[in-house]
VOVO-201091 format. One record per residue: y, z, x of N, C-alpha, C, O in turn; residue in three letters. Coordinates in steps of 0.02 Angstrom, whole numbers, padded with zeros to 5 digits, always signed. Layout:
! VOVO-201091
YZXYZXYZXYZXALA ...
! end
This chain:
! VOVO-201091
+00674-04664+03460+00710-04611+03493+00751-04571+03444+00755-04509+03449MET +00783-04605+03395+00823-04570+03346+00779-04525+03302+00799-04469+03285LYS +00720-04549+03284+00674-04508+03244+00652-04447+03283+00644-04393+03255LYS +00642-04455+03349+00624-04398+03391+00680-04347+03393+00666-04287+03390LEU +00743-04369+03399+00799-04323+03399+00804-04285+03334+00813-04224+03334LEU +00798-04321+03278+00802-04288+03212+00745-04237+03205+00756-04182+03180ILE +00685-04256+03225+00628-04210+03222+00641-04149+03267+00627-04093+03246PHE +00666-04160+03328+00680-04106+03374+00731-04057+03345+00722-03997+03347PHE +00786-04084+03316+00836-04041+03287+00810-04004+03226+00827-03946+03215LEU +00768-04036+03185+00739-04005+03126+00693-03948+03147+00697-03893+03118PHE +00650-03960+03196+00604-03908+03219+00642-03851+03251+00628-03792+03240VAL +00692-03868+03292+00732-03817+03326+00769-03774+03275+00773-03713+03284LEU +00795-03804+03223+00832-03765+03173+00785-03720+03133+00807-03668+03108SER +00721-03738+03128+00672-03695+03093+00648-03637+03136+00629-03585+03110GLY +00649-03647+03202+00625-03595+03248+00680-03543+03262+00667-03483+03258ILE +00739-03567+03278+00794-03521+03294+00855-03537+03252+00865-03594+03232ILE +00893-03488+03238+00956-03498+03205+01011-03490+03257+01007-03445+03299THR +01059-03532+03255+01112-03531+03306+01152-03467+03299+01176-03449+03245ALA +01160-03434+03354+01202-03374+03357+01275-03395+03360+01319-03360+03335GLN +01286-03452+03390+01354-03476+03399+01354-03552+03394+01317-03586+03429ASN +01394-03577+03349+01403-03649+03343+01477-03663+03355+01520-03636+03321ILE +01491-03704+03405+01560-03722+03416+01565-03796+03431+01518-03826+03456ASN +01621-03823+03415+01630-03894+03426+01700-03916+03412+01744-03877+03395GLY +01709-03980+03422+01774-04010+03412+01764-04081+03388+01721-04117+03414ARG +01802-04101+03339+01801-04170+03314+01872-04196+03318+01919-04163+03296PHE +01881-04254+03346+01947-04284+03348+01942-04358+03331+01890-04390+03344SER +01994-04384+03304+01996-04454+03285+02063-04483+03306+02115-04451+03299SER +02062-04544+03331+02124-04576+03350+02120-04650+03335+02067-04680+03333SER +02179-04679+03324+02185-04750+03308+02243-04778+03347+02295-04746+03354VAL +02234-04838+03374+02290-04871+03405+02286-04946+03392+02232-04972+03378TYR +02343-04979+03398+02346-05050+03384+02382-05085+03442+02426-05056+03474SER +02362-05146+03455+02395-05186+03507+02385-05259+03493+02341-05278+03454PHE +02426-05301+03525+02420-05373+03519+02400-05400+03588+02431-05382+03638GLU +02350-05442+03589+02328-05474+03651+02346-05548+03647+02325-05583+03602ARG +02386-05570+03696+02406-05640+03699+02358-05676+03746+02356-05661+03806VAL +02320-05723+03718+02272-05761+03758+02302-05822+03791+02283-05842+03846ASP +02349-05853+03758+02385-05910+03785+02454-05912+03753+02472-05867+03715SER +02492-05965+03768+02561-05968+03742+02564-05968+03666+02613-05943+03637ALA +02514-05996+03633+02517-06000+03560+02459-05965+03525+02451-05974+03464ASP +02418-05926+03561+02361-05891+03531+02365-05817+03548+02368-05797+03606VAL +02365-05776+03496+02364-05704+03506+02321-05672+03451+02311-05701+03398SER +02297-05612+03466+02255-05575+03419+02281-05504+03413+02299-05472+03463LYS +02282-05479+03351+02300-05409+03340+02235-05368+03337+02185-05390+03308ASN +02238-05309+03366+02180-05264+03367+02200-05197+03336+02257-05175+03343HIS +02153-05166+03303+02161-05099+03275+02098-05061+03293+02047-05066+03259LEU +02101-05021+03348+02044-04984+03374+02045-04913+03348+02097-04881+03345ARG +01987-04888+03328+01980-04819+03305+01925-04785+03345+01874-04816+03360ALA +01937-04722+03362+01889-04682+03401+01879-04616+03367+01927-04583+03345TYR +01817-04595+03361+01800-04529+03337+01757-04496+03391+01710-04526+03416GLN +01774-04435+03409+01738-04398+03461+01711-04334+03431+01745-04299+03394MET +01648-04318+03448+01617-04256+03426+01589-04220+03487+01550-04248+03525LEU +01609-04158+03495+01583-04115+03547+01555-04054+03510+01592-04017+03478ASN +01488-04045+03514+01455-03992+03475+01406-03955+03518+01365-03985+03553LEU +01409-03889+03517+01364-03846+03554+01331-03796+03506+01365-03763+03467ASN +01266-03791+03510+01227-03742+03473+01199-03692+03523+01163-03712+03569LEU +01216-03629+03516+01197-03578+03565+01158-03521+03532+01177-03497+03479ASN +01105-03501+03564+01066-03444+03542+01044-03407+03604+00999-03429+03640TYR +01076-03350+03618+01059-03313+03678+01073-03355+03740+01129-03378+03751GLY +01022-03364+03780+01029-03403+03842+01006-03475+03835+00994-03509+03885ASP +01000-03499+03773+00978-03568+03761+01033-03604+03723+01060-03578+03674VAL +01049-03665+03745+01100-03705+03712+01078-03777+03706+01041-03803+03748SER +01101-03809+03653+01096-03882+03646+01168-03906+03647+01209-03886+03606VAL +01183-03949+03695+01252-03972+03706+01255-04047+03693+01212-04085+03713ARG +01308-04068+03659+01316-04139+03644+01389-04159+03649+01435-04119+03637SER +01399-04221+03666+01465-04252+03669+01455-04326+03655+01423-04361+03695TYR +01481-04350+03599+01471-04420+03581+01536-04449+03553+01581-04414+03533LEU +01538-04516+03554+01597-04552+03536+01578-04613+03493+01529-04647+03509ASN +01615-04625+03441+01606-04684+03399+01670-04725+03402+01724-04697+03395PHE +01664-04790+03413+01724-04832+03417+01712-04898+03381+01656-04923+03376GLU +01767-04926+03356+01763-04989+03319+01832-05022+03316+01883-04987+03319ASN +01833-05088+03311+01895-05125+03301+01894-05149+03228+01849-05186+03208ASP +01943-05128+03189+01945-05146+03119+01983-05210+03104+01982-05234+03048PHE +02018-05237+03154+02056-05299+03143+02019-05361+03167+02028-05414+03138ALA +01977-05354+03218+01941-05411+03246+01867-05394+03253+01848-05337+03264GLN +01826-05446+03247+01755-05437+03262+01746-05442+03337+01763-05493+03367ASP +01719-05390+03366+01707-05388+03438+01633-05377+03450+01601-05336+03416ILE +01606-05414+03498+01535-05407+03514+01521-05334+03532+01560-05302+03567LYS +01465-05308+03509+01442-05240+03521+01480-05187+03483+01469-05127+03493ASP +01526-05206+03438+01559-05157+03396+01522-05153+03330+01496-05204+03308ASP +01518-05097+03298+01540-05032+03322+01493-05004+03375+01434-05022+03378PRO +01520-04959+03416+01481-04928+03470+01476-04853+03459+01525-04820+03442ARG +01417-04827+03470+01405-04755+03470+01381-04738+03540+01328-04758+03561LEU +01421-04699+03575+01406-04682+03644+01386-04608+03649+01420-04564+03622ARG +01330-04596+03682+01306-04527+03694+01321-04510+03767+01288-04535+03812PHE +01371-04468+03778+01388-04447+03845+01346-04387+03867+01323-04385+03924TYR +01335-04341+03822+01294-04282+03836+01249-04270+03776+01270-04277+03718ASN +01187-04251+03790+01141-04225+03739+01084-04193+03778+01036-04226+03797LEU +01091-04128+03790+01040-04095+03831+01028-04024+03809+01070-03992+03776TYR +00970-04000+03828+00949-03931+03816+00962-03892+03880+00943-03915+03935LEU +00993-03834+03875+01008-03792+03933+00978-03723+03922+00991-03691+03871GLU +00939-03700+03969+00911-03632+03968+00937-03595+04029+00928-03618+04086ALA +00970-03538+04018+01000-03500+04072+00963-03434+04083+00926-03411+04039ARG +00972-03406+04141+00944-03340+04159+00868-03338+04153+00840-03287+04133ASN +00835-03392+04171+00762-03392+04171+00739-03350+04231+00757-03365+04288ILE +00702-03298+04218+00680-03250+04269+00738-03222+04308+00731-03204+04367LEU +00796-03219+04277+00858-03193+04307+00882-03232+04368+00923-03207+04406ASP +00856-03292+04380+00880-03331+04437+00892-03405+04422+00926-03438+04461ILE +00866-03432+04368+00866-03505+04359+00904-03527+04297+00908-03492+04246ALA +00932-03587+04302+00960-03623+04246+00929-03693+04245+00930-03727+04296THR +00903-03713+04188+00869-03778+04181+00906-03819+04128+00922-03794+04074LEU +00919-03882+04144+00949-03929+04096+00904-03990+04091+00879-04016+04141LYS +00892-04012+04028+00848-04068+04016+00879-04114+03964+00894-04093+03908LEU +00890-04178+03983+00919-04226+03937+00974-04265+03971+00977-04268+04032GLY +01017-04296+03931+01075-04333+03959+01129-04283+03975+01154-04248+03931ARG +01147-04281+04038+01193-04231+04062+01239-04258+04116+01222-04305+04151GLN +01297-04226+04124+01342-04247+04178+01318-04218+04244+01292-04163+04247PRO +01326-04257+04296+01311-04235+04364+01377-04238+04404+01408-04290+04409ILE +01396-04182+04430+01456-04178+04472+01435-04143+04537+01420-04084+04537ILE +01435-04181+04590+01414-04156+04655+01462-04185+04706+01502-04229+04689ASN +01459-04163+04768+01505-04189+04818+01495-04263+04832+01542-04297+04853SER +01436-04290+04820+01423-04361+04834+01403-04399+04771+01397-04461+04774VAL +01391-04366+04715+01367-04399+04654+01412-04377+04596+01431-04319+04590VAL +01428-04424+04553+01465-04408+04493+01448-04457+04438+01444-04517+04451GLY +01437-04433+04379+01421-04476+04323+01372-04444+04275+01367-04383+04272GLY +01336-04486+04239+01288-04463+04190+01218-04483+04212+01209-04532+04247LEU +01169-04443+04190+01099-04460+04203+01057-04435+04145+01075-04387+04111MET +01000-04467+04136+00948-04443+04090+00895-04411+04134+00860-04446+04171ASP +00889-04345+04132+00841-04313+04176+00842-04238+04171+00857-04209+04119GLY +00826-04207+04227+00820-04135+04231+00860-04110+04291+00863-04143+04343VAL +00890-04052+04283+00922-04018+04339+00903-03944+04337+00895-03914+04284SER +00897-03917+04397+00876-03847+04404+00921-03814+04455+00934-03842+04508LEU +00945-03755+04438+00988-03717+04483+00957-03647+04491+00944-03613+04441SER +00947-03627+04553+00920-03561+04569+00975-03521+04604+01004-03545+04653LEU +00988-03460+04580+01040-03419+04610+01013-03349+04622+00987-03316+04577ARG +01018-03327+04684+00996-03260+04703+01044-03234+04756+01058-03268+04806LYS +01069-03174+04745+01118-03144+04790+01177-03191+04798+01208-03210+04748TYR +01194-03211+04859+01250-03255+04871+01229-03328+04882+01269-03368+04905ASP +01167-03344+04867+01142-03411+04880+01128-03447+04814+01106-03418+04765PHE +01141-03512+04815+01124-03554+04758+01093-03619+04783+01122-03654+04825GLN +01035-03635+04756+01000-03696+04771+00996-03736+04706+00970-03712+04656LEU +01021-03798+04707+01019-03838+04647+00993-03907+04663+01003-03933+04718SER +00959-03936+04615+00932-04003+04623+00928-04039+04556+00929-04008+04503GLY +00924-04105+04559+00921-04145+04499+00880-04208+04511+00875-04232+04568PHE +00849-04232+04458+00812-04295+04460+00817-04328+04391+00809-04295+04340TYR +00831-04392+04392+00837-04427+04329+00850-04501+04339+00843-04527+04394GLY +00869-04534+04286+00883-04605+04288+00953-04619+04264+00983-04580+04228GLY +00978-04677+04284+01043-04699+04260+01041-04710+04185+00988-04723+04157ASN +01098-04704+04153+01101-04714+04080+01112-04788+04066+01140-04823+04108VAL +01091-04812+04008+01101-04883+03992+01174-04899+03982+01216-04854+03974PRO +01190-04963+03982+01259-04985+03971+01286-04957+03905+01250-04952+03856ALA +01349-04940+03906+01385-04913+03847+01355-04848+03822+01364-04831+03763TYR +01319-04812+03864+01291-04746+03848+01250-04748+03783+01255-04702+03743GLN +01211-04801+03773+01169-04806+03714+01119-04749+03712+01101-04721+03764LYS +01097-04732+03652+01049-04678+03643+00978-04705+03653+00940-04713+03605PHE +00962-04720+03715+00896-04744+03735+00888-04734+03810+00937-04721+03845GLU +00827-04738+03833+00813-04734+03905+00811-04805+03933+00791-04852+03898LEU +00830-04811+03996+00826-04877+04027+00752-04895+04037+00710-04851+04043ILE +00739-04959+04037+00669-04982+04041+00639-04978+04110+00579-04968+04117LYS +00679-04984+04162+00654-04982+04230+00677-04918+04265+00714-04920+04315ASN +00656-04862+04238+00675-04796+04262+00659-04787+04337+00699-04759+04374PHE +00602-04812+04359+00581-04802+04428+00626-04841+04477+00629-04823+04536SER +00660-04893+04454+00704-04932+04497+00777-04908+04493+00819-04931+04531ASP +00792-04863+04448+00861-04840+04437+00865-04764+04435+00900-04736+04394ASN +00829-04731+04480+00829-04658+04478+00886-04630+04520+00916-04665+04561TYR +00900-04567+04508+00950-04530+04546+00920-04461+04560+00892-04430+04516ILE +00927-04439+04623+00899-04374+04642+00944-04343+04696+00975-04379+04735ALA +00946-04278+04697+00985-04244+04748+00983-04169+04739+00950-04143+04695GLY +01019-04136+04782+01022-04064+04779+01069-04037+04831+01096-04074+04872GLY +01079-03971+04830+01122-03939+04880+01108-03865+04883+01082-03835+04836LYS +01124-03836+04939+01119-03765+04950+01188-03740+04966+01221-03765+05011LEU +01211-03689+04929+01277-03660+04942+01270-03585+04949+01223-03554+04924THR +01317-03557+04983+01319-03484+04992+01391-03461+04994+01437-03498+05013THR +01401-03399+04974+01467-03367+04978+01467-03321+05038+01431-03271+05039THR +01506-03338+05088+01507-03298+05149+01562-03245+05149+01558-03196+05186LEU +01613-03254+05107+01668-03207+05106+01659-03160+05047+01651-03182+04990ILE +01660-03097+05061+01652-03045+05009+01719-03013+04994+01764-03013+05036LYS +01725-02986+04935+01785-02947+04919+01783-02882+04957+01731-02849+04958ASN +01837-02864+04987+01840-02801+05025+01861-02743+04983+01866-02687+05008LEU 
! end
């Protein structure tokens, strides 16, 4: 999967040059002591680095949001962790009505909230918007992989909205 991502980014950078690159990097560190019993305690030193990076060219964007975390004072199972919260391709204004997103993306709906690996499509014409999505749950700790039993862990939905009140 990582080789596919590197290949995709390499090919994409050869085909188009980003018109707009924006992002944010932040790093934080905190320390605490955890008391396990009356005479046993452990000191922790946790560090987090966050990267939010968007590459935009016209109506096409590659959006990413990832986090790296580690404890430098104690060995903790599964540390260090690299979490991929977002990594998707977004194409807007397709035929002047559609927006398509493909990859790991956030889903925020009246009944659904979270992350999914999949596709979402939004169609907008006049005062109406029809949107739908289909995908699978993300693996534990937002690992950069697809779950193995996608057909048993899918998520799907959609909605139709309209604006009934106009500006006078």
